N, C-alpha and C positions, 0 to 999 in steps of 0.2 A: 649750462649750455642752453642757448636759445634756438628756437627753430629758425632755419634759414631756407629761403626759396629763391629761385631764379625766374625772372619773368620779363615782360615787355610792357613799357608804359603805353597805355591805350587812350588815356584822357588827361589833359593838362589844363582844364578849364577853371579849376578852383585854385584859390590862393593857398600855398603851402601844403596842398594835397594832390597826389597823383594816383590815378587808378592803374594798377598793375595787374596784367593777366598772366596767370601761371598755368602752364600746360603739363599734364602728366599722362603717361602711357602705361597701360596695364593690360594683361591678357584677360579675355572674357573667361569666367570660370568653367563654362561648359564647352564653348566653341573654340576657345584658344586663339581667337582673332584679337589683335591688339586694338584697343579702343583709346581714342584721344579724348581727354576731358579737360575743359578750361574752367578756371576759377578766378574771379576778380577780387582784388583786395584794395581797400582804400589805405594809402600809405602816406605818412608824414614826410615832407621833403622841403628842405630849406633852399635847395638849389633850383635853378630854372631849367628843368628837363623838358624836352619836347617829346611828342609821340614817336614811337618806334625805338626809343632808347632801351637798351638791354641793361637790367639792374639786378642786384641782389637785395632782397628785403629780409628783415629780421623781426620776429615777434617782440612786442614791447607791452608795457602797461597800457590800459585804455587811455587814449588821448582825447577822444570824443565818443559820440554814440557809435560811430562806424569805424573809427581809426584805431586799430590794434597793432599796426605794423609800421615800420619806418625803413626808408631806403638807406642802406649803409655803404653801397659801392656801385659805381657805374662801370660797366664792362665795355 
């Protein structure tokens, strides 16, 4: 089982690489207010996806110095 996350494409300036931003919500340990946290991943992508596209990404072997994820599905 590989780790899968859902996010939005925020950068499409590179060839075969898209930057996907994943958001997660969790309650603060002390104050119990929900906090939004964003994390950006460099993902391998053969398709021509534009900014704002919702995708599912999956962990994979290292493809380059920063790419450890690939886009598997467009939502």
